[in-house]
C-alpha positions as CSV (number, residue, x, y, z in Angstrom):
1,M,-0.2,-22.6,-2.1
2,A,-1.7,-19.2,-2.8
3,K,-0.8,-17.0,-5.7
4,A,0.3,-13.5,-4.7
5,L,0.8,-10.4,-6.7
6,V,2.9,-7.5,-5.5
7,F,2.9,-4.1,-7.1
8,G,6.1,-2.1,-6.3
9,S,8.1,-5.3,-6.0
10,S,11.5,-3.6,-6.4
11,G,11.2,-1.3,-3.5
12,G,12.6,-1.8,0.0
13,I,9.3,-3.1,1.5
14,G,8.0,-4.6,-1.8
15,S,11.0,-6.7,-2.4
16,A,10.9,-7.9,1.3
17,L,7.2,-8.8,0.8
18,V,8.1,-10.8,-2.2
19,A,10.8,-12.8,-0.4
20,A,8.5,-13.3,2.6
21,L,5.6,-14.6,0.5
22,E,8.0,-16.9,-1.3
23,G,9.4,-18.1,1.9
24,R,5.9,-19.0,3.0
25,G,5.5,-21.2,-0.1
26,H,3.4,-18.8,-2.2
27,E,3.7,-18.4,-5.9
28,V,4.6,-14.7,-6.4
29,T,4.4,-12.3,-9.3
30,G,6.1,-9.0,-8.8
31,L,5.6,-5.9,-10.8
32,S,7.4,-2.6,-10.6
33,R,8.3,0.5,-12.7
34,S,12.0,-0.2,-12.7
35,S,11.8,-3.9,-13.5
36,D,8.6,-4.2,-15.5
37,G,7.8,-0.7,-16.6
38,V,4.5,-0.8,-14.6
39,D,3.9,2.8,-13.6
40,V,1.0,3.0,-11.1
41,T,0.5,6.8,-11.9
42,D,-0.3,5.7,-15.5
43,E,-3.6,4.0,-15.8
44,A,-2.9,2.5,-19.1
45,S,0.2,0.9,-17.7
46,V,-1.7,-0.7,-14.7
47,S,-4.5,-1.8,-16.9
48,K,-2.2,-3.5,-19.5
49,A,-0.3,-5.3,-16.8
50,A,-3.4,-6.5,-15.0
51,K,-4.9,-7.8,-18.3
52,A,-1.8,-9.8,-19.0
53,L,-2.0,-11.7,-15.8
54,K,-3.7,-15.0,-15.3
55,G,-5.6,-15.1,-11.9
56,P,-6.9,-15.6,-9.6
57,Y,-4.6,-14.2,-7.0
58,E,-5.5,-14.8,-3.4
59,I,-3.1,-12.1,-2.2
60,I,-2.7,-8.7,-3.9
61,L,-0.4,-6.2,-2.3
62,C,0.3,-2.5,-3.4
63,A,3.6,-1.6,-1.9
64,T,4.2,1.5,-4.1
65,G,4.8,5.0,-2.7
66,A,7.1,7.9,-2.3
67,L,8.0,10.5,0.4
68,E,10.2,12.7,-1.8
69,I,9.3,13.3,-5.4
70,D,11.5,15.3,-7.7
71,G,13.4,16.7,-4.7
72,A,10.3,18.1,-2.9
73,T,10.7,17.4,0.8
74,P,7.9,17.1,3.4
75,E,6.6,20.6,4.3
76,K,7.1,21.9,7.8
77,T,4.6,24.7,7.3
78,I,1.6,25.4,5.1
79,R,3.6,28.4,3.7
80,S,5.8,25.8,2.0
81,L,3.0,24.2,0.0
82,D,3.7,23.8,-3.7
83,P,0.8,22.8,-6.0
84,K,2.9,20.6,-8.2
85,A,4.5,18.8,-5.3
86,M,1.1,18.3,-3.8
87,M,-0.3,16.9,-7.1
88,D,2.8,14.6,-7.4
89,Q,2.0,13.1,-4.0
90,F,-1.6,12.5,-5.0
91,A,-0.5,10.8,-8.2
92,T,1.9,8.5,-6.5
93,N,0.4,7.8,-3.1
94,A,-3.4,8.0,-3.8
95,I,-4.3,7.8,-7.5
96,G,-1.6,5.1,-8.1
97,P,-3.0,2.6,-5.5
98,A,-6.6,3.5,-6.6
99,M,-5.7,2.4,-10.2
100,V,-4.2,-0.9,-8.7
101,L,-7.5,-1.5,-6.8
102,K,-9.5,-0.6,-10.0
103,H,-7.8,-3.0,-12.3
104,A,-6.3,-5.7,-10.2
105,G,-9.4,-6.3,-8.1
106,A,-10.9,-8.4,-11.0
107,L,-8.0,-10.9,-10.3
108,L,-9.4,-11.8,-6.8
109,P,-11.3,-15.1,-6.5
110,R,-14.9,-14.9,-5.7
111,D,-15.4,-18.2,-4.1
112,K,-12.8,-18.1,-1.2
113,R,-10.9,-15.9,1.1
114,S,-8.6,-13.3,-0.6
115,V,-6.6,-10.3,0.6
116,M,-6.0,-7.0,-1.1
117,A,-3.9,-4.5,0.9
118,V,-2.4,-1.1,0.3
119,L,0.6,0.3,2.1
120,S,-0.5,3.6,3.8
121,A,1.1,5.5,6.7
122,R,0.0,6.5,10.2
123,V,0.5,10.1,9.2
124,G,-2.5,9.8,7.0
125,S,-4.6,9.5,10.1
126,I,-6.6,12.7,10.8
127,G,-7.4,11.5,14.4
128,D,-3.7,10.6,15.1
129,N,-2.3,13.9,13.9
130,Q,-0.8,15.7,16.8
131,I,2.2,17.5,15.4
132,G,1.2,18.8,12.0
133,G,3.5,19.3,9.0
134,W,4.0,17.0,6.1
135,Y,0.8,18.4,4.4
136,S,1.1,16.8,0.9
137,Y,2.1,13.4,2.1
138,R,-0.4,13.4,4.9
139,V,-3.3,14.4,2.6
140,A,-2.3,11.9,0.0
141,K,-2.2,9.0,2.5
142,A,-5.5,10.2,4.0
143,A,-7.0,10.1,0.5
144,V,-5.8,6.5,-0.2
145,N,-7.3,5.4,3.1
146,Q,-10.6,6.6,1.9
147,V,-10.1,4.9,-1.4
148,V,-9.4,1.6,0.3
149,H,-12.3,1.9,2.7
150,T,-14.7,2.7,0.0
151,A,-13.4,0.0,-2.3
152,A,-13.8,-2.5,0.4
153,I,-17.5,-1.7,0.7
154,E,-17.9,-2.3,-3.0
155,L,-15.8,-5.4,-3.0
156,R,-17.9,-6.9,-0.2
157,R,-20.9,-7.1,-2.5
158,T,-19.3,-9.6,-4.9
159,H,-16.4,-11.1,-2.9
160,K,-17.9,-12.0,0.5
161,E,-14.8,-13.5,1.9
162,A,-12.4,-10.8,0.7
163,V,-10.3,-8.5,3.0
164,C,-9.3,-5.1,1.7
165,V,-7.3,-3.0,4.0
166,A,-4.8,-0.2,4.4
167,L,-1.6,-1.0,6.3
168,H,0.9,1.1,8.2
169,P,4.2,-0.7,8.1
170,G,6.0,1.5,10.7
171,T,9.4,3.2,10.2
172,V,11.2,0.7,8.0
173,A,15.0,1.0,7.4
174,T,15.0,1.7,3.7
175,K,16.2,4.6,1.5
176,F,12.6,5.9,1.6
177,T,13.0,6.8,5.3
178,E,16.7,7.1,6.0
179,K,16.6,10.9,6.1
180,Y,13.6,11.2,8.3
181,A,13.8,8.3,10.8
182,G,15.4,10.6,13.4
183,R,14.7,9.2,16.9
184,H,12.2,6.7,15.6
185,K,13.0,3.0,15.9
186,T,13.5,1.5,12.5
187,T,12.7,-2.0,11.5
188,P,14.5,-4.1,8.9
189,P,12.3,-4.7,5.7
190,D,12.4,-8.4,6.1
191,E,11.0,-8.2,9.7
192,T,8.4,-5.7,8.6
193,A,7.3,-7.9,5.7
194,E,6.8,-10.9,8.1
195,M,4.8,-8.7,10.5
196,L,2.5,-7.4,7.8
197,L,1.8,-10.8,6.4
198,D,1.0,-12.1,9.9
199,V,-1.5,-9.2,10.3
200,L,-3.1,-10.1,7.0
201,D,-3.3,-13.7,7.9
202,G,-5.2,-12.8,11.1
203,L,-7.8,-10.5,9.5
204,S,-11.4,-11.6,8.8
205,A,-13.8,-10.4,6.2
206,D,-15.7,-8.3,8.7
207,Q,-12.5,-6.3,9.3
208,S,-12.3,-5.4,5.6
209,G,-12.1,-1.7,5.0
210,G,-10.0,-1.1,8.1
211,F,-6.7,0.6,8.6
212,F,-4.1,-1.4,10.6
213,D,-0.5,-1.1,11.8
214,Y,2.3,-3.7,11.6
215,A,1.2,-5.1,15.0
216,G,-2.4,-5.6,14.0
217,K,-3.7,-2.6,15.9
218,E,-6.4,-0.5,14.3
219,I,-5.5,3.1,13.5
220,P,-8.1,5.9,13.7
221,W,-9.1,7.6,10.6
């Protein structure tokens, strides 16, 4: 039985990941802003939470994120860019997960396989961007992809069997996406969680630093 740690455990995908991990027999610790006061945009909050935990954790997942912040919706044109909205997206979707990697990485074991994954989004792919729009969210997700890729290189030096990746969960049927799903097929959170865990189970250390979707397919940067 592995020990697992989930940041953002009260969200739609986060709570489903906790349930799925428990269903697989893992001992799970969940942390969130609403339940535990852990705010990933506040480094002191993340640091305090990480220091209070007793590792090692073989699985660490960061399921935090937001599409709308303080009423700011995804932009359809660059003319709609607002500096504060863009900074808020960076704080939540890039800097927040970076703080999780910074402070929770020390909880991974060095002597066996471990997994650290951050929920990203396909719209963060520069190579896959064919329709434009959604500037702030896209840019923040592209940034967190770079953070994960770079952290994986560093982690490999001390944790030879660690897998550190960015994951695209697809369009999940949560409050996060209900206004924007449109014609996209949505997947229930519990199904998404199981698929994501299956992907992580199938990854090897030489795939660390990659960007994968819910079906295990690699996404271009």
